[in-house]
N, C-alpha and C positions, 0 to 999 in steps of 0.2 A: 490373471491376477498383474499387479504394480512390478514391473522389472525395475525402471528408473523413473526416479520424480525429481525434476529440476525445482527451485525454490526462488521467488524472487522477494528478498526483504529490504523495507528499508530501514537506514542506518541511524536515521535522524527524528526529526518530530513530524515525518509526513510532506509532502507535496516535495520530493525531488525527483519525480519525473521517474517512477518504477512502473508506471502505466505505460510508456514509453518504451519501456526495457521489456516489460512482457507480452508487449505488442511484436519487439522485434525478435525475441525467441519466438513467437507461435508461428511468425513469418517463415523463418530459416531452418528450423526442428521439426521433427517429424512427430507430432504429440497427437495421441488417442483421445486425450482431454486435458480443460483448463479448470483447475479447481480453487475458487476462492475459499481461503480459510477461514478469515477472520473481519469483522465489521457488518456493516450495513450499510443503508441508505447515506450513511456521514461520510463514506469513502466519494472523492471524486478523481478518476484519470482523464487525463485530456491528451487523445489521441487526434495524430494526424496519419489518415487511409488513404493513402494515393493522394495528398493536397489536401483532402476533406478533412476537418476539422469537428471531432465528435469529444462529448462529453459522457463517459458511463459512470453509473453509480454500484449497482448492484451486479450487470450483467459481467462476467467476466470476457476478457480480450480475444477469447477464442472464436466468438462470435466474427468477428472480423475475417475470419478465413475459412470459415464454416466447422470449425471443429466444436464438438458437444461440449457443454459447458457444464459445469457442476457450482452449486451454491452450498458449501459444507455444512456440517452442523455446528461448527464454530463462529458460525454466520447470527446475525437475528434477519427476520427478513420482512420491509414493508408491503405486503401484497398490493396495494393497489400502484405505489408507485414502481414495482416493479414489473407489473403487466403495463403501464404507459409507457415504461423504459423500454421493453421489449417493443410496444407497438411502433416507438417512435424511430428505434434500430430497422425495423421491418419496411418502414416509410423511405429509411433511408439505403435499403437494398440488403441491409445486413441481417441474415436469419440461419438460426443454427438450433438444434434441439439445447434446450435447458432443463437440467434436473434439480432439484433442489432434495436435500437428506429432510427425512422426517422430523429430525430432531432438532432443525431449526426454531428458535423462536419468535415469534411473530411481534412485531411493533405496532401497539393499536394506536387509534384515535387521541387516546386517553395518555399514553405513554408520549405522545408527541405534543400535548398542551401542556404535560406537566413541565417537559424539557425546555419548554419555550418560555419559562418563566427564570430561566437560568442568566446569573448576571453576575458570578463569580469566577468561574472556569472559562467561559466562552467557549461552549460547545456549539454544534452546529444545528441545535434543537431539532433534530430528527428523530428525537425518541429513543436515542441507543443507551443510554446511562440507566432508563428505568428500565427498559425491556432487559436489559442484562440483569439488575436488580432482583426485578421478578424471577429470573431464571435463577438464580442463586439462593433466593427466598422461597423457591419451590413452589412457585404461587404463578407463573406464567403459562405462556400457551403455547404449543409445541405445532409444526404445522402440521403434522400427521393426524394430530388431535383434531384438528379445522376443515382440512382438505382431503379428499377422498382420493386413494391413488390413482383411481382410473377416471377420475373427471377430465372428461377431454374439453370441457368448457374452459379450464385454464392453459394460457402459453405457455405452461411447465408441466413438467410431470414429477410428481414425487416419487423418491424413493429411499431404500434402506442402504445408503453408502456402503456397509462392508458386505452385505448380501450379492450387491451389485457386481462390485471389482471382482469377489472372488467366484462370482457364476461364471464369470467369463473364461472361456480356455486359454484364449492370446495371451501372451505377454504384453502389457500397455507400458506406454512412455505417460508421465505426465506432469504437467506445467503446473506448479501449486503457486497461486499469483495474492500475495499479501495486500492487506490496505493498513492504512495509517503508519506508524513507524515505532521504532524502537525508544524513541527518547520519549513518546507518552504512552505506552505501554504500561498497562494496569501496575505491573510489579516493579517493574525495571525504569521507570518514566520518573520525573520530576514530580511525584504527586503533593498536592492533587490536582496538579496541573496534567492531568492524563485522559486518555482516554478509557471504556469498561472492559476489553478484549485484548486481547493474548496477541502482540504483534511482533512472537520472536519466531523462530524456526520450530521452537519448540510447541506450536500452535497445530504444527502442519501434522504432528504425531497425535494430537487431539483429536483430529477429523478422519484417523481411520489410514494413513500413510505412514507405512511404518518407516523408521531411521535406516534399517539396512539397506532400502531402495533408495536413500538420498544419493543423487549424484553430483551435483553442482548446488551450488548457492550462491546468487548474487545478490551482492552487497548493494544497494545505491545510495548515495549521498548528493549534496552538490557544493560545490565549490565555498559556499558561504552557507549560513541555517538561516533557517525562518519558523516560525509558529504563529500558526492561524488560531488565534486567541488573545487573551489579554494575561499575561504577565507584567507587572510595576518592575518588576526585578531582570527581565530578560535581555533589555538593551538602553544607550543612551540614543536619545533622538537628534542624531548629528545629518547633517547635508550628504554625507558618506551614505549612509545606509537609506537615507531618501533616494538618492538618486539610483542604487540598487532595488527598491524595493518599484521604482519606476520601469527604468529598462530591462529588469528581470520578470515585468508584470506579475508580480507578487499581491495575488489578490485569488481568494480561494474559491474553488472549481466548484465546490457545492454552497458557498456562503455568497462568495463576492466580495469579502471583507477584506480589507488591506492585512497583508502579514509583516509581524513583526521580523525585523533582521536584526544579526549579530555576526560577527566572525565566525569561521569555522574554529568551532574545539575539538582540534586533533587525538586530543585523550579520550574523550567522549565516544568518536566514533573509533578508536582501537578496542575500544571495550566492547563496544557494541558489535564488530567483528569477531571477538573472542566469542562472545555468548553464543552467537549466531552462527560460527563455525563457515565463515565468510571463504570461498574459494577464489572468486571472482568480483573485482571491484569497479563499478562504474561511477565516475563522479561528474556529473552534470552542471553546465550552467558557467564553465569557468568564461564563455564567450561573454558574460555579463559584465564579470570583473574586467573583462579586457575592455569593453567598453566605455566602464566608466574609470578605470584606468588606475586603479588601486587595489591592492591585493593584501588581506590580512589572516592571520592565522593565530589560533591561543595555542600554546603548548606548556603545559606544567606551569599556568598561571600568569604565563608572559605573552604581552600581544607582540608581535612578531609583523612589520608589513614592508612590504615591497613594490618597486614603482614597473615591474615588468611580469609576465607569465611564466616566463621561462624559467625564474630563481623561486616563485612561488610555487611550483608544481615539484621542483628539487625538493625542496626544502619537503612539503607535503608528503611526497614517495618516500623520502628519504626516514621521516619519522614513522612512518605507516610501516613501513618494510622492517625498520630493527627494531620496531616495537611488538610488533604483531607474531604470536609464538605460532602459529600455526601453517600451513602450505600456502601460499598465496600466487593464483597461476598467472594472473593478467591485473595491469590495472589500466584502467581507459578513462581519458578525459573527452567527453563529450560536447560538441560545439554547437547541436542541432535540436529544438526542438522536436523536429519529425523523425530522426532516426538517431541510433547509435552510434 
């Protein structure tokens, strides 16, 4: 059974570098499993493993360290795309045991074709919304209904996650890896500009990992905000934000499209921290703002700009520490795309 579970959660609208954080934790902690608990092929983690850049979508980061990986019941699965991804990783030398819970819903070609007609929300067009819709309409297909448990022709094994964890005699340490972000959570996000899955720590419990096992919650954010989609009210098109897009390489890992950019809204981040019970905070891409030379943050509706990173970081840390009501162990400012 599970003794400890650590959780990686995105506090913004995705694309914050949580894949890098999960990769770092998988390397330095002794996890028995890495569990993906939401989303599907719409996820895109850009990982730098020993200098090699790899983009993953459905396979958890445990694959880079030969840690068994589980795709939990809160996820949806594109079976052909997953098989292709596993094959790609094997060709690169990364291989591990991959389990998928039988309750995962299957993304079909019809789902993808339907999602491809989206021209309002700006989805990744991977069929995620239609798959989750059919799940809740009780008309979808679950993996356990279309793939046999003992089918050795598949590059993964189908399991019942609850039975699997509780039949093991040893105490397990699990890393729970999230996809997408809090600001596009189906309930907490800027509706209707949201994804179709639960992107909070609460989703971990929905995947059979009890809250009493939770140890650390690593909240991940950027020093500015981006949105991968189309929001006319999101940001003004200024030269500063265009520079941040270019320097930060703000292009979707799944779609390749340019992400919208705006200043960090610290009130939104504190709310996300409260809902997710964050214990440790990692802030990525401060180096991007340092290269651009302008730093901005919105606090209680007022925009504050700074001309040096020291004053900017002091301001952001002070507001977070004064307004976050729970215990916060650490705040880490990360300046590298490859490591924390």
